[in-house]
Backbone as a chain_set.jsonl record, in Angstrom:
{"seq": "MAEWGRGQGPGDVEDLLDVENKRMAESLASKVTRLKSLALDIDKDADEQNRYLDGMDSDFMSVTGLLSGSVKRFSTMARSGRDNRKLLCFVSAGLIIVFFILYYLVSKAGT", "coords": {"N": [[31.05, -9.532, 29.778], [31.381, -11.278, 32.903], [33.638, -10.215, 35.287], [36.454, -12.139, 36.091], [38.097, -12.974, 38.945], [41.071, -13.782, 40.886], [41.14, -16.034, 43.46], [38.518, -16.095, 44.262], [35.639, -17.577, 45.716], [33.638, -20.573, 45.175], [30.963, -19.844, 45.547], [30.962, -17.115, 45.069], [31.505, -17.019, 42.281], [29.228, -18.361, 41.241], [27.301, -16.494, 41.993], [28.058, -14.28, 40.369], [27.643, -15.438, 37.872], [24.95, -15.885, 38.009], [23.92, -13.214, 38.23], [24.756, -12.225, 35.763], [23.331, -13.912, 34.053], [20.698, -13.212, 34.701], [20.705, -10.542, 33.819], [21.08, -10.917, 31.062], [18.76, -12.317, 30.481], [16.806, -10.366, 30.958], [17.425, -8.642, 28.989], [16.92, -10.134, 26.781], [14.133, -10.517, 27.17], [13.237, -7.865, 26.742], [13.862, -7.547, 24.06], [12.177, -9.464, 22.947], [9.735, -8.44, 23.596], [9.721, -5.991, 22.039], [9.817, -7.213, 19.436], [7.389, -8.529, 19.434], [5.646, -6.381, 19.554], [6.192, -5.118, 17.177], [5.42, -7.087, 15.38], [2.64, -7.164, 15.888], [2.009, -4.524, 15.006], [2.698, -4.787, 12.285], [0.728, -6.732, 11.554], [-1.638, -5.264, 11.976], [-1.276, -3.208, 10.119], [-1.281, -4.668, 7.741], [-3.928, -5.652, 7.731], [-5.398, -3.233, 7.475], [-4.504, -2.465, 4.923], [-5.476, -4.568, 3.408], [-8.292, -4.126, 3.735], [-8.423, -1.65, 2.405], [-7.626, -2.386, -0.265], [-9.733, -4.126, -0.88], [-11.815, -2.313, -0.954], [-10.989, -0.793, -3.19], [-11.18, -2.743, -5.166], [-13.899, -3.129, -5.381], [-14.607, -0.573, -6.288], [-13.271, -0.503, -8.786], [-14.67, -2.548, -10.081], [-17.262, -1.365, -10.341], [-16.57, 0.747, -12.02], [-15.714, -0.6, -14.284], [-18.11, -1.756, -15.103], [-19.486, 0.589, -15.844], [-17.858, 1.584, -17.862], [-18.018, -0.543, -19.77], [-20.699, -0.36, -20.421], [-20.75, 2.127, -21.68], [-19.013, 1.636, -23.823], [-20.53, -0.241, -25.263], [-22.785, 1.392, -26.024], [-21.474, 3.276, -27.584], [-20.49, 1.605, -29.632], [-22.884, 0.741, -30.782], [-23.838, 3.19, -31.784], [-21.839, 3.736, -33.576], [-22.282, 1.649, -35.411], [-24.659, 2.239, -36.506], [-26.602, 4.315, -38.863], [-25.291, 6.509, -41.576], [-25.36, 9.248, -40.869], [-25.032, 9.25, -38.106], [-22.368, 8.34, -38.0], [-20.952, 10.529, -38.94], [-21.64, 12.43, -36.96], [-20.396, 11.088, -34.872], [-17.644, 11.267, -35.643], [-17.289, 14.053, -35.42], [-17.778, 14.444, -32.659], [-15.725, 12.893, -31.577], [-13.429, 14.194, -32.602], [-13.781, 16.659, -31.332], [-13.5, 15.954, -28.617], [-10.905, 15.129, -28.541], [-9.628, 17.563, -29.152], [-10.439, 19.057, -26.93], [-9.045, 17.64, -24.942], [-6.365, 18.141, -25.606], [-6.293, 20.938, -25.206], [-6.863, 21.115, -22.472], [-4.597, 19.725, -21.5], [-2.604, 21.406, -22.287], [-3.229, 23.725, -20.822], [-2.968, 22.751, -18.181], [-0.267, 22.001, -18.174], [0.94, 24.55, -18.43], [0.119, 25.705, -16.127], [1.514, 24.335, -14.264], [4.163, 25.179, -14.555]], "CA": [[31.023, -10.757, 30.578], [31.695, -11.028, 34.272], [35.084, -10.181, 35.649], [36.896, -13.276, 36.895], [39.21, -12.634, 39.757], [41.685, -14.885, 41.545], [40.858, -16.223, 44.86], [37.083, -16.097, 44.5], [35.134, -18.879, 46.082], [32.639, -21.058, 44.231], [29.73, -19.064, 45.736], [31.081, -15.832, 44.376], [31.397, -17.318, 40.867], [27.827, -18.625, 41.003], [26.575, -15.223, 42.052], [28.37, -13.517, 39.243], [26.99, -16.082, 36.752], [23.502, -15.617, 38.219], [23.695, -11.879, 37.866], [25.0, -12.141, 34.274], [22.195, -14.587, 33.483], [19.488, -12.345, 34.848], [20.833, -9.399, 32.896], [20.863, -11.307, 29.684], [17.347, -12.695, 30.394], [16.021, -9.164, 30.921], [17.716, -8.045, 27.661], [16.113, -10.976, 25.796], [12.765, -10.226, 27.316], [12.842, -6.575, 26.12], [13.889, -7.688, 22.662], [10.95, -10.198, 22.606], [8.567, -7.475, 23.671], [9.809, -5.194, 20.863], [9.445, -7.929, 18.291], [5.945, -8.795, 19.493], [4.964, -5.101, 19.239], [6.455, -4.946, 15.712], [4.596, -8.083, 14.677], [1.295, -6.653, 15.894], [1.88, -3.399, 14.12], [2.613, -5.335, 10.859], [-0.579, -7.334, 11.334], [-2.646, -4.183, 11.888], [-1.136, -2.521, 8.87], [-1.728, -5.58, 6.675], [-5.422, -5.669, 7.749], [-5.82, -1.958, 6.931], [-4.227, -2.495, 3.517], [-6.43, -5.461, 2.776], [-9.591, -3.394, 3.606], [-8.284, -0.626, 1.345], [-7.604, -3.023, -1.514], [-11.101, -4.658, -1.126], [-12.616, -1.185, -1.461], [-10.543, -0.474, -4.557], [-11.661, -3.768, -6.084], [-15.36, -2.804, -5.707], [-14.642, 0.606, -7.12], [-12.876, -0.892, -10.119], [-15.726, -3.303, -10.706], [-18.266, -0.44, -10.771], [-16.065, 1.523, -13.19], [-15.674, -1.569, -15.372], [-19.46, -1.814, -15.592], [-19.796, 1.838, -16.46], [-17.115, 1.653, -19.139], [-18.529, -1.478, -20.698], [-21.986, 0.168, -20.937], [-20.42, 3.218, -22.579], [-18.466, 1.119, -25.02], [-21.731, -0.794, -26.039], [-23.513, 2.478, -26.596], [-20.589, 3.809, -28.616], [-20.444, 0.7, -30.729], [-24.177, 0.799, -31.372], [-23.894, 4.431, -32.509], [-20.931, 3.559, -34.769], [-22.853, 0.689, -36.408], [-25.945, 2.769, -37.114], [-26.554, 4.985, -40.155], [-24.225, 7.366, -42.0], [-25.434, 10.552, -40.145], [-24.409, 9.021, -36.851], [-20.969, 8.212, -38.092], [-20.531, 11.949, -39.086], [-21.684, 12.969, -35.65], [-19.296, 10.403, -34.122], [-16.345, 11.921, -35.955], [-17.254, 15.387, -34.862], [-17.644, 14.276, -31.24], [-14.389, 12.392, -31.302], [-12.489, 15.317, -32.779], [-13.989, 17.637, -30.306], [-12.998, 15.389, -27.37], [-9.417, 15.136, -28.669], [-9.177, 18.966, -29.042], [-10.594, 19.455, -25.477], [-8.056, 16.968, -24.18], [-5.119, 18.833, -25.787], [-6.376, 22.2, -24.618], [-6.681, 20.903, -21.014], [-3.217, 19.343, -21.246], [-1.783, 22.606, -22.459], [-3.487, 24.618, -19.624], [-2.365, 22.132, -16.947], [1.179, 22.129, -18.223], [1.278, 25.906, -18.224], [-0.171, 26.043, -14.749], [2.564, 23.619, -13.511], [5.417, 25.856, -14.668]], "C": [[31.488, -10.398, 31.968], [33.212, -10.993, 34.381], [35.494, -11.379, 36.501], [38.185, -12.885, 37.649], [39.856, -13.894, 40.431], [41.232, -14.936, 43.001], [39.391, -16.086, 45.238], [36.634, -17.441, 44.79], [34.064, -19.275, 45.09], [31.289, -20.337, 44.378], [29.767, -17.784, 45.017], [30.919, -15.969, 42.804], [29.914, -17.577, 40.421], [26.99, -17.352, 41.071], [26.794, -14.359, 40.848], [27.662, -14.042, 37.941], [25.478, -15.8, 36.818], [23.115, -14.17, 37.825], [23.785, -11.641, 36.384], [23.758, -12.762, 33.579], [20.907, -13.821, 33.543], [19.533, -11.151, 33.968], [20.548, -9.767, 31.48], [19.369, -11.758, 29.443], [16.489, -11.443, 30.258], [16.194, -8.519, 29.524], [16.904, -8.85, 26.614], [14.669, -10.731, 25.941], [12.339, -8.872, 26.694], [12.897, -6.745, 24.62], [12.624, -8.448, 22.161], [9.769, -9.311, 22.57], [8.547, -6.501, 22.444], [9.391, -5.922, 19.64], [7.946, -8.228, 18.276], [5.202, -7.508, 19.09], [5.074, -4.838, 17.721], [5.502, -5.914, 14.95], [3.124, -7.674, 14.677], [1.054, -5.486, 15.048], [1.837, -3.825, 12.666], [1.27, -5.949, 10.608], [-1.631, -6.258, 11.163], [-2.532, -3.474, 10.579], [-1.556, -3.393, 7.716], [-3.264, -5.658, 6.599], [-5.943, -4.341, 7.148], [-5.627, -1.959, 5.411], [-5.21, -3.417, 2.771], [-7.817, -4.835, 2.669], [-9.503, -2.317, 2.499], [-8.341, -1.258, -0.093], [-8.975, -3.646, -1.871], [-11.971, -3.466, -1.603], [-12.241, -0.794, -2.869], [-11.122, -1.526, -5.535], [-13.14, -3.489, -6.365], [-15.491, -1.592, -6.548], [-14.237, 0.302, -8.563], [-13.978, -1.629, -10.86], [-16.862, -2.391, -11.206], [-17.825, 0.367, -12.012], [-16.042, 0.673, -14.427], [-17.101, -1.67, -15.962], [-19.87, -0.562, -16.318], [-19.146, 1.932, -17.748], [-17.689, 0.671, -20.185], [-19.861, -1.026, -21.275], [-21.69, 1.301, -21.904], [-19.868, 2.657, -23.877], [-19.619, 0.445, -25.929], [-22.533, 0.304, -26.701], [-22.74, 3.079, -27.754], [-20.586, 2.895, -29.85], [-21.77, 0.669, -31.449], [-24.292, 2.044, -32.254], [-22.992, 4.346, -33.723], [-21.525, 2.67, -35.84], [-24.114, 1.261, -37.152], [-25.627, 3.582, -38.392], [-25.385, 5.971, -40.33], [-24.216, 8.681, -41.202], [-24.821, 10.345, -38.744], [-22.884, 8.933, -36.899], [-20.305, 9.647, -38.248], [-20.53, 12.591, -37.734], [-20.634, 12.411, -34.738], [-17.984, 10.952, -34.395], [-16.167, 13.225, -35.389], [-17.033, 15.364, -33.277], [-16.238, 13.834, -30.83], [-13.36, 13.456, -31.487], [-12.604, 16.374, -31.711], [-13.39, 17.242, -28.93], [-11.402, 15.445, -27.389], [-8.948, 16.626, -28.584], [-9.317, 19.447, -27.644], [-9.481, 18.872, -24.659], [-6.741, 17.778, -24.36], [-5.141, 20.25, -25.192], [-6.168, 22.106, -23.071], [-5.276, 20.519, -20.703], [-2.341, 20.581, -21.357], [-1.923, 23.548, -21.244], [-2.907, 24.014, -18.351], [-0.823, 22.228, -17.012], [1.693, 23.534, -18.037], [1.104, 26.284, -16.784], [0.888, 25.432, -13.81], [3.91, 24.359, -13.535], [5.316, 27.287, -14.154]], "O": [[31.956, -9.279, 32.179], [33.935, -11.666, 33.647], [34.904, -11.596, 37.558], [39.2, -12.523, 37.052], [39.215, -14.941, 40.515], [40.987, -13.908, 43.634], [39.064, -15.973, 46.419], [37.143, -18.404, 44.216], [33.622, -18.467, 44.272], [30.546, -20.238, 43.401], [28.778, -17.362, 44.416], [30.286, -15.141, 42.148], [29.451, -17.084, 39.393], [26.068, -17.17, 40.275], [25.85, -13.758, 40.335], [27.185, -13.289, 37.093], [24.836, -15.518, 35.806], [22.098, -13.952, 37.165], [22.964, -10.922, 35.815], [23.218, -12.188, 32.633], [20.13, -13.778, 32.589], [18.51, -10.759, 33.408], [19.863, -9.039, 30.762], [18.826, -11.59, 28.351], [15.519, -11.459, 29.5], [15.261, -7.941, 28.965], [16.297, -8.287, 25.702], [13.967, -10.726, 24.93], [11.225, -8.746, 26.185], [12.069, -6.156, 23.925], [12.076, -8.126, 21.106], [8.919, -9.381, 21.683], [7.483, -6.228, 21.89], [8.666, -5.351, 18.826], [7.311, -8.185, 17.221], [4.221, -7.573, 18.35], [4.119, -4.381, 17.093], [4.869, -5.519, 13.972], [2.431, -7.794, 13.667], [0.009, -5.402, 14.403], [1.042, -3.299, 11.888], [0.694, -5.723, 9.544], [-2.454, -6.358, 10.253], [-3.546, -3.154, 9.959], [-2.152, -2.882, 6.768], [-3.824, -5.724, 5.505], [-6.884, -4.379, 6.356], [-6.506, -1.496, 4.685], [-5.696, -3.102, 1.685], [-8.471, -4.98, 1.636], [-10.46, -2.13, 1.747], [-9.005, -0.736, -0.989], [-9.336, -3.687, -3.047], [-12.76, -3.603, -2.538], [-13.122, -0.489, -3.671], [-11.513, -1.166, -6.645], [-13.573, -3.611, -7.51], [-16.352, -1.526, -7.425], [-14.853, 0.84, -9.483], [-14.218, -1.412, -12.047], [-17.374, -2.575, -12.31], [-18.616, 0.622, -12.92], [-16.322, 1.166, -15.52], [-17.267, -1.669, -17.182], [-20.555, -0.65, -17.337], [-19.793, 2.331, -18.717], [-17.826, 1.028, -21.356], [-20.147, -1.257, -22.45], [-22.386, 1.399, -22.915], [-20.219, 3.154, -24.948], [-19.626, 0.575, -27.153], [-22.93, 0.151, -27.856], [-23.318, 3.359, -28.804], [-20.672, 3.375, -30.981], [-21.771, 0.573, -32.677], [-24.8, 1.953, -33.371], [-23.349, 4.837, -34.794], [-21.312, 2.893, -37.032], [-24.517, 0.811, -38.225], [-24.514, 3.525, -38.915], [-24.614, 6.232, -39.406], [-23.136, 9.181, -40.89], [-24.133, 11.243, -38.259], [-22.192, 9.379, -35.984], [-19.218, 9.886, -37.723], [-19.551, 13.234, -37.357], [-20.043, 13.129, -33.931], [-17.203, 11.117, -33.458], [-15.084, 13.569, -34.914], [-16.25, 16.126, -32.71], [-15.658, 14.339, -29.869], [-12.491, 13.628, -30.634], [-11.6, 16.916, -31.25], [-12.857, 18.077, -28.2], [-10.738, 15.758, -26.401], [-7.915, 16.881, -27.964], [-8.448, 20.17, -27.157], [-8.992, 19.539, -23.746], [-6.072, 18.072, -23.369], [-4.108, 20.723, -24.718], [-5.425, 22.883, -22.471], [-4.766, 20.965, -19.675], [-1.418, 20.755, -20.562], [-0.947, 24.08, -20.716], [-2.391, 24.756, -17.515], [-0.173, 22.505, -16.004], [2.8, 23.707, -17.526], [1.861, 27.102, -16.261], [1.127, 25.938, -12.714], [4.718, 24.183, -12.622], [6.303, 28.022, -14.175]]}, "num_chains": 1, "name": "protein.A"}
């Protein structure tokens, strides 16, 4: 705050108050500028994230369609004759074995 001295006239006090007021107004203006810049950065970041999420949504929809088609084919194969069930068991067992082999190789590569 401004230094108050004895014997100063009313004009001197007004000048000190005016200087202090201008300093505080400049400080407030710089803070407002920083807040405005921050708000614009947040807005830009939110727009980018919304575009990214929209892209992910379309990707998930295409994967959902692919998986639902695969499940339908798998169900059709499981409902068909006895030979297909035998083949289905062999394919399932093979996929499980391949999964565990890949898991083992990846875990060994990580250490």
